C-alpha positions as a printed NumPy array, in Angstrom:
array([[-131.135,  161.705, -124.144],
       [-132.082,  158.943, -126.549],
       [-131.073,  161.168, -129.447],
       [-127.654,  161.763, -127.89 ],
       [-127.113,  158.022, -127.394],
       [-128.006,  157.426, -131.038],
       [-125.567,  160.09 , -132.173],
       [-122.852,  158.606, -129.973],
       [-123.397,  155.125, -131.387],
       [-123.318,  156.533, -134.927],
       [-120.06 ,  158.355, -134.331],
       [-118.184,  155.678, -132.45 ],
       [-119.299,  152.456, -134.095],
       [-118.182,  150.971, -137.363],
       [-120.706,  149.6  , -139.901],
       [-120.316,  146.123, -138.395],
       [-121.173,  147.355, -134.912],
       [-117.586,  147.371, -133.672],
       [-115.736,  150.477, -132.54 ],
       [-112.904,  151.494, -134.9  ],
       [-109.395,  150.85 , -133.655],
       [-108.491,  154.517, -133.663],
       [-111.49 ,  155.383, -131.46 ],
       [-110.171,  153.447, -128.485],
       [-107.267,  155.846, -127.885],
       [-109.096,  159.12 , -128.632],
       [-111.172,  161.322, -126.416],
       [-114.864,  161.778, -127.262],
       [-114.158,  165.35 , -128.41 ],
       [-111.397,  164.194, -130.732],
       [-113.609,  161.433, -132.145],
       [-116.347,  163.974, -132.825],
       [-113.886,  166.303, -134.503],
       [-112.739,  163.543, -136.863],
       [-116.313,  162.94 , -137.959],
       [-116.847,  166.621, -138.844],
       [-116.075,  168.144, -142.273],
       [-112.449,  169.281, -142.669],
       [-113.287,  172.985, -142.577],
       [-115.073,  172.573, -139.222],
       [-112.71 ,  170.11 , -137.651],
       [-109.466,  171.845, -138.554],
       [-109.556,  174.056, -135.457],
       [-108.527,  171.158, -133.232],
       [-109.986,  170.119, -129.849],
       [-110.759,  172.812, -127.347],
       [-107.74 ,  173.798, -125.315],
       [-105.292,  171.772, -127.414],
       [-102.217,  173.803, -128.375],
       [-101.738,  174.414, -132.074],
       [ -98.43 ,  174.125, -133.879],
       [ -96.3  ,  177.306, -133.762],
       [ -96.452,  177.608, -137.566],
       [-100.264,  177.852, -137.511],
       [-100.248,  180.424, -134.719],
       [ -97.663,  182.559, -136.516],
       [ -99.632,  182.357, -139.761],
       [-102.865,  183.403, -138.058],
       [-101.101,  186.241, -136.26 ],
       [ -99.704,  187.476, -139.566],
       [-103.149,  187.38 , -141.175],
       [-104.649,  189.334, -138.287],
       [-101.925,  191.965, -138.526],
       [-102.424,  192.278, -142.296],
       [-106.176,  192.677, -141.833],
       [-105.679,  195.329, -139.164],
       [-103.22 ,  197.186, -141.407],
       [-105.694,  197.155, -144.279],
       [-108.497,  198.499, -142.102],
       [-106.465,  201.557, -141.044],
       [-106.199,  204.102, -143.893],
       [-102.758,  205.375, -144.819],
       [-102.373,  209.028, -143.717],
       [-101.802,  211.729, -146.289],
       [ -98.202,  212.299, -147.263],
       [ -96.437,  215.061, -149.155],
       [ -96.48 ,  214.56 , -152.912],
       [ -99.834,  212.807, -153.25 ],
       [-103.175,  214.142, -154.451],
       [-105.938,  215.295, -152.113],
       [-109.544,  216.097, -152.986],
       [-111.364,  218.673, -150.834],
       [-115.16 ,  218.947, -150.907],
       [-117.12 ,  221.959, -149.681],
       [-120.898,  221.302, -149.335],
       [-123.402,  223.691, -150.901],
       [-127.141,  223.977, -150.349],
       [-129.088,  221.817, -152.823],
       [-126.146,  221.775, -155.216],
       [-123.203,  219.534, -155.951],
       [-120.281,  220.197, -153.601],
       [-117.309,  222.253, -154.718],
       [-114.419,  219.896, -155.446],
       [-110.829,  221.087, -155.322],
       [-107.869,  218.938, -156.35 ],
       [-104.384,  219.713, -155.053],
       [-100.98 ,  218.094, -154.731],
       [ -99.802,  218.204, -151.122],
       [ -96.506,  219.956, -150.455],
       [ -94.797,  221.397, -147.395],
       [ -95.585,  225.1  , -147.14 ],
       [ -98.494,  224.935, -149.575],
       [-102.087,  225.986, -148.941],
       [-105.456,  225.158, -150.467],
       [-107.632,  228.151, -151.407],
       [-111.276,  227.225, -150.729],
       [-114.458,  229.336, -150.735],
       [-114.402,  229.472, -146.921],
       [-110.748,  230.407, -146.519],
       [-107.28 ,  228.89 , -146.707],
       [-106.331,  225.413, -145.555],
       [-102.569,  224.879, -145.123],
       [-101.28 ,  221.598, -146.477],
       [ -99.629,  220.935, -143.104],
       [-103.135,  220.483, -141.657],
       [-103.778,  217.689, -144.186],
       [-100.428,  215.872, -144.219],
       [-100.338,  213.197, -141.541],
       [-104.122,  212.923, -141.213],
       [-106.153,  209.977, -142.52 ],
       [-108.483,  210.593, -145.475],
       [-112.156,  211.24 , -144.813],
       [-111.756,  213.83 , -142.043],
       [-113.528,  217.198, -141.765],
       [-111.046,  220.033, -141.472],
       [-111.959,  223.579, -140.443],
       [-110.836,  226.517, -142.584],
       [-109.462,  229.818, -141.362],
       [-112.756,  231.509, -142.302],
       [-114.867,  229.066, -140.289],
       [-115.984,  226.731, -143.088],
       [-115.295,  223.022, -143.265],
       [-113.861,  220.762, -145.927],
       [-114.079,  217.003, -146.331],
       [-110.611,  215.89 , -147.464],
       [-110.055,  212.495, -149.071],
       [-108.17 ,  210.789, -151.87 ],
       [-109.641,  211.241, -155.359],
       [-110.9  ,  208.362, -157.436],
       [-109.705,  207.932, -161.001],
       [-113.005,  209.34 , -162.292],
       [-112.619,  212.469, -160.175],
       [-108.996,  212.893, -161.199],
       [-109.686,  212.866, -164.939],
       [-112.503,  215.39 , -164.481],
       [-110.326,  217.793, -162.453],
       [-106.867,  217.291, -163.953],
       [-105.363,  219.876, -166.343],
       [-106.666,  219.396, -169.859],
       [-106.067,  220.757, -173.322],
       [-108.576,  219.066, -175.632],
       [-111.918,  217.755, -174.44 ],
       [-111.516,  214.46 , -172.616],
       [-113.344,  211.189, -173.019],
       [-115.72 ,  211.437, -170.058],
       [-115.986,  208.546, -167.587],
       [-119.613,  207.83 , -168.532],
       [-118.509,  207.219, -172.132],
       [-115.288,  205.424, -171.201],
       [-117.204,  202.849, -169.163],
       [-119.411,  202.065, -172.167],
       [-116.407,  201.814, -174.471],
       [-114.598,  199.427, -172.133],
       [-117.655,  197.184, -172.016],
       [-117.983,  197.222, -175.811],
       [-114.3  ,  196.379, -176.307],
       [-114.462,  193.727, -173.57 ],
       [-110.97 ,  194.621, -172.363],
       [-109.357,  192.042, -170.104],
       [-106.212,  192.118, -167.951],
       [-103.269,  191.257, -170.177],
       [-104.794,  192.672, -173.397],
       [-102.934,  194.902, -175.844],
       [-105.003,  197.934, -176.865],
       [-104.335,  200.632, -179.453],
       [-105.5  ,  204.183, -178.767],
       [-105.438,  206.861, -181.476],
       [-105.718,  210.341, -179.976],
       [-104.104,  210.596, -176.537],
       [-105.7  ,  213.982, -175.867],
       [-105.339,  214.84 , -172.182],
       [-104.727,  211.217, -171.162],
       [-108.118,  210.38 , -169.631],
       [-108.854,  207.306, -171.734],
       [-105.221,  206.199, -171.446],
       [-105.556,  206.045, -167.653],
       [-108.727,  203.949, -167.754],
       [-107.206,  201.596, -170.332],
       [-104.075,  201.294, -168.196],
       [-106.148,  200.101, -165.249],
       [-108.238,  197.746, -167.412],
       [-105.326,  195.873, -169.024],
       [-103.362,  195.611, -165.776],
       [ -99.622,  195.071, -165.25 ],
       [ -99.417,  192.296, -167.856],
       [-101.233,  194.289, -170.546],
       [-100.122,  197.094, -172.843],
       [-101.622,  200.309, -174.196],
       [-100.125,  202.009, -177.277],
       [-101.324,  205.604, -177.563],
       [-100.692,  207.732, -180.672],
       [-101.016,  211.517, -180.734],
       [-100.247,  213.893, -183.594],
       [-100.025,  217.146, -181.612],
       [ -96.974,  217.796, -179.482],
       [ -98.802,  219.784, -176.755],
       [-101.469,  217.108, -176.331],
       [ -98.817,  214.4  , -176.276],
       [ -96.868,  216.116, -173.483],
       [-100.003,  216.853, -171.453],
       [-101.195,  213.243, -171.623],
       [ -97.797,  211.98 , -170.458],
       [ -97.743,  214.537, -167.633],
       [-101.215,  213.656, -166.338],
       [-100.427,  209.948, -166.506],
       [ -97.123,  210.421, -164.683],
       [ -98.705,  212.55 , -161.939],
       [-101.424,  209.967, -161.28 ],
       [ -98.911,  207.119, -161.082],
       [ -96.714,  209.042, -158.626],
       [ -99.639,  210.017, -156.393],
       [-101.023,  206.466, -156.424],
       [ -97.704,  204.991, -155.332],
       [ -97.375,  207.461, -152.432],
       [-100.967,  207.155, -151.195],
       [-101.62 ,  203.429, -151.732],
       [ -98.116,  202.081, -151.01 ],
       [ -98.141,  200.141, -154.288],
       [ -97.084,  200.876, -157.849],
       [ -99.524,  201.782, -160.605],
       [ -98.597,  199.75 , -163.723],
       [ -96.323,  201.516, -166.181],
       [ -98.015,  200.013, -169.227],
       [ -98.782,  202.94 , -171.589],
       [ -96.508,  203.837, -174.506],
       [ -97.172,  207.408, -175.658],
       [ -96.031,  207.914, -179.265],
       [ -95.907,  211.311, -180.988],
       [ -96.879,  210.363, -184.537],
       [ -99.757,  210.502, -186.998],
       [-101.59 ,  207.191, -186.803],
       [-102.301,  207.27 , -190.558],
       [ -98.536,  207.01 , -191.23 ],
       [ -97.816,  204.283, -188.668],
       [ -98.658,  201.229, -190.785],
       [ -95.068,  199.965, -190.751],
       [ -94.838,  200.311, -186.964],
       [ -97.846,  198.088, -186.376],
       [ -97.075,  195.228, -188.76 ],
       [ -95.54 ,  193.111, -186.023],
       [ -98.201,  193.893, -183.378],
       [-101.615,  192.31 , -182.889],
       [-104.132,  194.306, -180.884],
       [-107.003,  192.837, -178.912],
       [-109.004,  196.075, -179.249],
       [-108.683,  199.516, -180.868],
       [-110.235,  202.826, -179.883],
       [-110.158,  205.982, -182.019],
       [-110.748,  209.457, -180.572],
       [-109.781,  211.798, -183.39 ],
       [-111.298,  214.346, -185.754],
       [-110.967,  212.202, -188.868],
       [-111.073,  208.531, -187.849],
       [-111.763,  207.471, -191.458],
       [-108.096,  208.016, -192.307],
       [-106.999,  205.567, -189.626],
       [-109.318,  202.626, -190.265],
       [-107.467,  201.3  , -193.304],
       [-104.188,  201.498, -191.366],
       [-105.204,  199.875, -188.098],
       [-107.508,  197.058, -189.207],
       [-104.707,  194.667, -190.335],
       [-103.307,  194.773, -186.784],
       [-106.643,  194.041, -185.074],
       [-107.147,  190.408, -184.179],
       [-109.879,  188.436, -185.886],
       [-113.163,  189.296, -184.166],
       [-111.597,  192.216, -182.288],
       [-113.571,  195.373, -181.523],
       [-112.841,  198.909, -182.689],
       [-114.722,  201.737, -180.961],
       [-114.812,  205.288, -182.327],
       [-115.597,  208.31 , -180.138],
       [-117.586,  210.828, -182.22 ],
       [-119.141,  214.199, -181.384],
       [-122.098,  214.306, -183.819],
       [-124.167,  212.048, -186.023],
       [-122.783,  213.419, -189.296],
       [-119.385,  212.009, -188.346],
       [-121.027,  208.638, -187.794],
       [-122.521,  208.785, -191.304],
       [-119.174,  209.709, -192.857],
       [-117.509,  206.824, -191.054],
       [-120.105,  204.318, -192.202],
       [-119.802,  205.573, -195.774],
       [-116.008,  205.155, -195.726],
       [-116.341,  201.564, -194.475],
       [-118.857,  200.799, -197.23 ],
       [-117.028,  202.469, -200.139],
       [-113.589,  201.141, -199.18 ],
       [-115.007,  197.684, -198.416],
       [-113.223,  197.505, -195.102],
       [-113.728,  194.247, -193.13 ],
       [-115.779,  195.854, -190.343],
       [-119.306,  195.037, -189.206],
       [-121.203,  197.785, -187.407],
       [-122.422,  196.352, -184.125],
       [-123.907,  199.372, -182.399],
       [-124.119,  203.168, -182.41 ],
       [-124.835,  204.348, -178.889],
       [-125.374,  207.638, -177.105],
       [-124.643,  207.549, -173.373],
       [-126.689,  209.975, -171.28 ],
       [-125.995,  210.898, -167.691],
       [-128.386,  212.844, -165.476],
       [-128.086,  213.55 , -161.775],
       [-131.091,  213.474, -159.462],
       [-131.942,  215.318, -156.293],
       [-133.601,  213.093, -153.658],
       [-134.001,  214.947, -150.354],
       [-136.409,  215.061, -147.396],
       [-138.98 ,  217.847, -147.696],
       [-139.175,  220.548, -145.041],
       [-142.415,  222.539, -145.024],
       [-141.889,  226.299, -144.775],
       [-142.188,  227.682, -141.205],
       [-142.49 ,  224.12 , -139.881],
       [-140.208,  221.326, -138.854],
       [-139.938,  218.222, -140.989],
       [-140.255,  216.022, -137.908],
       [-140.796,  216.58 , -134.206],
       [-138.085,  215.478, -131.801],
       [-138.783,  214.839, -128.142],
       [-136.24 ,  216.604, -125.92 ],
       [-134.884,  213.715, -123.906],
       [-131.633,  213.572, -122.007],
       [-130.18 ,  211.436, -124.808],
       [-131.061,  214.072, -127.401],
       [-129.459,  216.803, -125.31 ],
       [-126.239,  214.831, -124.997],
       [-126.151,  214.304, -128.759],
       [-126.628,  217.996, -129.487],
       [-122.975,  218.572, -130.326],
       [-122.864,  215.691, -132.807],
       [-126.125,  216.823, -134.398],
       [-124.727,  220.331, -134.871],
       [-121.714,  218.957, -136.72 ],
       [-124.001,  216.791, -138.827],
       [-126.226,  219.737, -139.73 ],
       [-123.236,  221.79 , -140.857],
       [-122.279,  219.135, -143.378],
       [-125.769,  218.111, -144.488],
       [-127.231,  221.605, -144.67 ],
       [-127.863,  221.078, -148.37 ],
       [-129.664,  217.764, -147.82 ],
       [-133.098,  219.274, -147.39 ],
       [-135.615,  220.988, -149.626],
       [-137.774,  223.801, -148.233],
       [-141.292,  223.711, -149.644],
       [-143.472,  226.794, -149.893],
       [-147.145,  226.695, -148.903],
       [-148.317,  226.116, -152.485],
       [-145.776,  223.359, -153.015],
       [-146.835,  221.828, -149.712],
       [-150.466,  221.655, -150.847],
       [-149.422,  220.097, -154.151],
       [-147.306,  217.633, -152.256],
       [-150.175,  216.543, -150.035],
       [-152.485,  216.193, -153.047],
       [-150.05 ,  213.867, -154.72 ],
       [-151.431,  210.345, -154.472],
       [-148.043,  208.7  , -154.259],
       [-146.923,  210.861, -151.364],
       [-150.192,  210.886, -149.413],
       [-150.038,  207.112, -149.346],
       [-146.782,  207.414, -147.399],
       [-148.683,  209.165, -144.573],
       [-150.714,  206.029, -143.81 ],
       [-150.326,  204.306, -140.466],
       [-148.564,  201.335, -142.031],
       [-145.926,  203.486, -143.693],
       [-145.126,  205.719, -140.717],
       [-142.876,  203.04 , -139.319],
       [-140.589,  203.28 , -142.344],
       [-140.82 ,  206.958, -143.385],
       [-141.586,  209.858, -141.032],
       [-141.195,  212.683, -143.583],
       [-142.029,  213.027, -147.287],
       [-139.222,  213.019, -149.837],
       [-138.885,  214.968, -153.075],
       [-137.178,  213.382, -156.093],
       [-136.456,  215.363, -159.244],
       [-133.649,  215.871, -161.773],
       [-131.062,  218.259, -160.409],
       [-131.018,  221.757, -161.862],
       [-127.213,  221.732, -161.785],
       [-125.91 ,  219.049, -164.115],
       [-122.283,  218.362, -164.946],
       [-120.985,  219.753, -168.215],
       [-120.684,  216.246, -169.716],
       [-124.22 ,  215.143, -168.817],
       [-125.9  ,  216.387, -171.993],
       [-128.323,  218.575, -170.053],
       [-126.79 ,  221.861, -171.236],
       [-127.307,  222.993, -174.819],
       [-123.66 ,  223.937, -175.335],
       [-122.498,  220.321, -175.041],
       [-122.377,  218.021, -178.053],
       [-123.997,  214.633, -177.805],
       [-121.311,  211.979, -177.945],
       [-121.803,  208.891, -180.066],
       [-119.839,  205.679, -179.67 ],
       [-119.449,  203.706, -182.869],
       [-118.639,  200.032, -182.295],
       [-117.402,  197.775, -185.104],
       [-115.908,  194.298, -185.225],
       [-113.542,  192.782, -187.762],
       [-115.039,  190.117, -189.974],
       [-113.74 ,  187.486, -192.332],
       [-115.515,  185.787, -195.211],
       [-114.606,  182.129, -195.147],
       [-114.011,  180.411, -198.469],
       [-114.565,  176.701, -198.998]])
């Protein structure tokens, strides 16, 4: 009580001991609100009506938030990605463009497009053969890995490293030599944003047309599915970059990336258009190409400083709960609650059938002899982990991961323009 009286005196009295003039005509709640910080006192006294403008603004914000929380249903013309789970392996991914009368051919049967159109993404749809597919919208990474391609693409794991090396910002102007299938063009388009620009040169007519087609299809599907326009900021030019010196005299690029067989022929052409201190990355398939590039820079005395030569590796892991052969991984007490959840558990098991590793007797003994895993069986750890887990590199790696012998290691060569100052 004494504390409340002290607080009241502190709120209502001026430094000289007198109550402020404005306090005489205000209620205690209003006086308290005026003493609070603006962000806490802006709500107004309890029960006091707010101005109509504030109520309308809040109602609009609530409606916008509710609209954002509800996913836009699939519509004809956009891209859909269907995933079929497989035991202890990566799921089968199928990319299709939805159209009336079309059908998706999956390992478990056909799925008509009419069953997808009008449904929100992320639903499990049953096939005619009894299997199930998880249907959702593809990410940009998934699209470039599944889209039609002619030449080998710049894989997302390498593109992410190149974007970091070039330090691309929204609004930048970037030069790309070697459009290929359009994978790097799409990532650059997103990185520079609506106010930026990407100029992409390609010498082969078939690659040029394919890159434009893949870029156009992604933009159209994005606009249909996300109700907003993907920036139209890539200029595809069918021309040899080594003969384009006149075209680039009036342009200054913030960054340059070269993905071509003979990048040495382009360096002397593109470096005058690269801003001082700008970065040029080169996408190379083997180390001998890196040596040839370095030798050309040295012999021609080009104003480039080699910053880094990097190899980006990518390896997928399998981390799953272990299930001992002829045993259950964990005992479940048959309660009424478990019986009622039987239907949901059955649906869960159908989707996560691959999320478990079956251990043979010998593997089980090795598992129990492992010091790291036997420690997890202690009384203190049982609260957090009821079953042992197995973690190991997956036997099925993607083609661009560097785990298969038929794939070249990709090297990213990063240089920066330099200038020798004279006094």
